[in-house]
N, C-alpha and C positions, 0 to 999 in steps of 0.2 A: 522710619525708622530711627530712634532716639540716639542721643550719643553714644550711649551706656551702651547699647546693643549694638553699634556700629563695632564700639572699641572690642567688648567681648565676643566678637564676631573676626577679629581683624587676627593675621596671622601669627603664628608666635615670632616672639624676639629673640634674633639670634644675639647671644653674648659669647665670645671666647670659647667659640666648639659646643656650648649647651643651645637649646632652643627652649625658650619661658614661654608658656601660654599667658594670656591675658589672666591676670586674677578674677576669680570669679567675684568680688566684693575687696573693698579698700585695702592692702597688704601691709601691714605695721611688722617691719624686722626690727627686733631690738635685741642688742648688743649688751649685755649685762657685763661690764668687765669685771675679770678676776672673780664669776661668780661659779667658783668649786659647788657641784651640785648638793653638797651637805648642806651648803647654807638655808637653800631652800625647803629642802626636805625637812629640816629642824624645823623652819618657821611653819610649815604646813603640819608638823605633826604637833605644834604647840599651839594651833588654831591660829595663826598671826596672818595666814594669807588665805580667809575664804573665797576670796574672788578666783585667785591661782587655783583653788581646791575644785571650783567650779569648771573653770575651762578645760583642766584635765579632764574632768569626769565627762566631759563633750568631746574630748581630743585626744591627744598623745603626749606622754612623759617619756622621753626616749633619753639614750645617752650616743653622744656622738665624740668625734674627736677633733681638736684644733690641729693648726699644722705647726710644725717647728722650726724656728724656736716660738715656745709660747708668749709670743709677746703680743702687746698692743696693736702695733702698726704693721706686722704682717699679716696677722688675722683679721682684723678690721677689714684688709684690701683685699684679702682672700674672700670674705662674705661677703663683700660688694662687689666683686668680679667674676663670683661663684669660682674660683680656680687657686691654685697653689702658688706661694712664691716664683717658681720656675717660669710661672707665664706672666705675673704682673709685676714680679722686679723686686717688690718689696720685703725685703728680707730681715728687717732690723730699724730699729730707731737710728741707728749710728753704724758707719763704715768706713772705710778708707775710699776714697773714691780713685778706683781704676783710670782715670785719666789725668789726675793731678796728682794723685799719690797723700791727699790732704786727709786727716780725719774731719768727718763733717756729718750733721745731721742728716736724715733722708725724710726732711719734712717738706722739700720742694716736689711739685705735682710733676716735674721732669724725672724723676726718678720711676712714677708709673709704665710701665709699659704696656697698659692693656686697657680698653675702655671700661668703665664700669657700668654695672646694670643699670644704674640712675642714667646715664647718657644715652644709652640705647634706646632705652622705653619714652623719655623725652622726645627723641628723634621718632618714635612711633606714632606719638602724640598723647601720652602721659603725663599727669603732672606730680610732680615729685617735690619731696620735703625730705630735708635731713637736717638733723641736729645732733651734734655731737659735743660733748663735754669739754673737750681741750683743743685749743686752737691748732694745737700741733697736727691734727688730723683733716680738718677742716679745709684747707686747700687739696688735699689728695682724694678727700670724697667727695669733693666740689668738681673734679676735673671733667671737663666736657661738658658743662653744664649750661645751657642759655637763660639767663636771668632776664627772661623775657615774659614774664606774667606767668609760666608756667611751673616753675622750679623755684625753691627757697633751700638754702643752706647756710646754717650759722651755727656757733659755739656758744657754749652757755659762756664760759669765760669772756667773750667778747660781745656779748649780745648787744650791749648799750652802743656798739660802735656798728652795729649791722647797718648796710644801705642798700639800697633797691640793686645801686651797679652792683656791687660786688657779692651781696647776697641774695636778693630778689626781695628783700624785705625790710622794715625799717619799724621803729617803733614797738622792738620787741618786747623790752620789759614791762611796756604799758600793756601790751596784747597778754603777755604771759600772768601778769600780775604780780612780778616778782622783782627786787632788785639784783644785779650781778651777783651771785655769792660769790665767797673765798676759794681760791681754787683748792685748797686742800680742807674740802669740806665735802659732806653728804649732800648739801644741798645743790652743789655743782651738779650732780647727777639728777636730783628732785626737778630742778630746771628744765633738764631735759625731756622729762615725763611731762611734767605742767605744760611745755609747749607743745608737745605731740598730743594731747589732749586736745588744746585750744585749736592746732590746725587741721586734726580730723574734722573738726566740727565746722571751722570756716571754709578753708582750701580746698577739703572735700580732695584729698591728693588721690590718686591711683597708688602710688607705693611710695611708703616712708620707713625711714630709718632713724632708730635713735638709739645712741652709742652712749654711755654713761661712763664713768671713770671709776676705778678700783681703789680711791681713798678709803671708803670704809673697809674693803676686805683688806688690804692690805696692814689695815688697824686691829683688824676686829676677828678673832674667831669665829666660826660657825656655833651658832646657839648663846652667840655672846650677846649682852644687852644691846651694845652698840650696831651689832649686827642685825639682831631682831628687829630694831629701831626700823632699820633702815628698809628691810624687807617688808615689814607691816606698812611703810609709807610708799614702797613700790606698789602693794598689791591694790591700794584705793587707786593708783590709776591706770593699773591694769585691766580693772571692772569699768573704768569710764571708758577704755579702749575697745574691750567687749561688748559692751552695751550698745556702744555707738556701729555697731556691725562689722567691725574690720575681724580681718583673717589675722589673727596675732601668733606670729614665732619668734619665740626667745631662744635665744642661743647665749654662748658666752664665747669672749676670744681666746682664753685660758682660764685654768683654775688657779688655786692660789693654795700653799703651804706655808705650815712653819719652816723656817729656815735658821734655828738658831739651837743652842746646847742647852743643857739643863739648869745651866746658871742665868741664862738667858743673854747669853752672849750671842752675836751671829756666828753661823758654823762655816766658815771662810777658810776656803785656799787661795793666799794669795798668790797667783800662777806667773806673774810676770818676775815678780820677786824670786819664785823658785827657780825659772829658766834661765833667770839674769844669773843667780848663785852657780847653776850647773854648766851653761853655755857661755855666759858673758852677756854683757848688757846691750851689745850691737847685734845680737844674733837673732832674737825675736821679736814681734810686735803683738801684744793679747790687746784683741778690741772686744769690747762686751756691747752687743747690741740693744741691751736695755738702758743704756744711757740716753736721757733725753734731759729737758730742761726742768722737770718735776721729781728731782731726786730724794726731797726730802725723805718720803715715805719707805724709799728703799736702799737709799745709797748707793746705789748703780750697781747693785749686786743681785744678779739672777744666776741660772743654773745654766746657763749657755754662754759657750765663747769660742772666738775665731783666732787663729794665730797665724800670723804670718811670718815665713822664715826668710832668711837671708841666707842662701848658700843653698848646698845639697842635701843637708842632714834633716831632711823631714821625718825620713822613717824612725832614725835614732832619737828625733825629740819627741816624734809619738809616741814610742816605745815607754819614754821616761816619763809623760805626762799620764799614759795610762797605768803606772804603778802608782800615782798620787793616791793616797786616799779618799774616797767620795767621788772618786771619776767613775761615771760608768758607761760613758761611749767616747772612743777616741777615734776618729775616721780622715783619712786624705781627703782631699777637696772634691775628687772627683766619685769617690765612695760616699760620701756625706751628703752630697746634694742629688744623688742619685736615690738615694735613702728616704730623705726629707723634702725632696722635690723644690728646690733651692737655685737661685741662678748662680752658675760658678765664677762668673765673671766680678760678680761681689762678695765675693767670701774670700777668707784666708786660705793657706795651703791646708790648715787643721782644723777640723772641728771637732768641738769639745762640750761635752753634756754631766752635768754634774747630778749628784745625788746622792750615791751612798745607801745602804743599807737601812738606814731610817729617812732617805729622803730628801735631807735638812741641808746637804751641803752646797753654798754657791761658788762663783768664781769671782775673784778680783783680782785687779792687776798689781799694783803694788800696794802696801798697806798705807803710806804716806798719803796716795790720792785718792782716798775714799773718805770722805766727808760724812761719819755717821753720827754727827751731834743731833741731826734731826729725828733721830729713831727712840721717841719716848718708850715704846713698846718692844718687846722682843720682835725681831724682823720675821717678816712672814714674806715671802717672793714665790717667782714663777720663772720657767724660762727651758725648764727640761721635761723628761718623758712624765713623771708624775704630776703635770698641772696640765697634760692631753685631755682628758676625760671633760666633756663641759655636758649641758645640759640642752637637750632639744625638746622644748614643748609648744606644743601647738593647739589651737583652743577649738579646731575642729577635727571631724574623722580624716583619716589619712589612708592612702594606701600606695604600696610600691616605693617605699621609700627607699632610698639609695643605701647599697651595701659595699663596704663601710659608709657608714653616716658619718658626714663630717660635718663642721660647724659651717664652712662654705656652701653647703646644700642649702642653706635656709631659706633663698628668694626660689629656688627649683622646689622646696617643699609648699613653699606658698602659694606658688603659681602652677604645679604640676601635679600635686598630690595630694589636694585636698578633693574628696569624696563625696561632700556634701556640703551646703551653704547655709 
């Protein structure tokens, strides 16, 4: 019996309460960051993605829902664990540490409470390749992997620093044929795709994950020249992955919407300022989970916030917030975590989602704390309910898709729902 046939006859791999069959061919899951469905729909209609059109014709072009908050880290970790944040614990990019009480980034692997699909498949004998655009995700995605020759995990951002010990690979730039791109560039994502094509051919992984950055989607609207150029580029790499025989599943971590007024100014409610004026500066603390080291393209403005309250006035404060223009959802911690499948110990006393009638409203803390000097175009951002719909595209016929379909079903679809090879 060959190694491949032994693998294909292996028992399903159990991860976080789900069972995953061994994929019928190399499985490549792509998380195209911020890819509002309209981006690819317009590019397809304009003939810019012939490879994707061919893949859809023999496969599936569906829609699913991402997790809330519709931010990068919660959704990437949901995709790679096959579970919502209540299970894996990553509920944003930023939080108040419940142990220390200090505001902190949630990039350290210690925050991840559940094993990844990669970890469990490697333990079952699979070869794993993970390439992400930004270093902020790399440690989380690679948690539990043994870099023993059967796993690779690195970021475009620090590809030139990759080592065998820390990443399972060295000489990445030479292998890919690209230098390390600027962080704020479309090329940071192109490096991910180019690396994926090279690794699929050379390493022949059983399971691969490619996660891009949403620089382009923050900057360019669907159908614009900048957006169309990006998706035309992406299509070339999709064609190469498809022709190598991989099962390709494309999802997004979240959508992306315009978040500005008619004059181009960001449509912001500075919630901390409003709360300070009403209740005093020592009563509340607004945390924006979108906050990360890469704020140039969104100014730390998104449509989700959590509010910590000092004292018993939670209901009164929640009622005040609910009356602010552009606020869609105000729930206490228990209600919000139950509705959105979030870990209660990592959220504030109140959960707030903005949008308004146009979907454009975002939440800030205090006006003076947001540096918007890097916003050279009208703000486009995410975090709320209006950015929850994402594409779920597969290059093979599928059957028995999960209902409702979620972006974190991507690996399950690639393993369990492929009806033909």
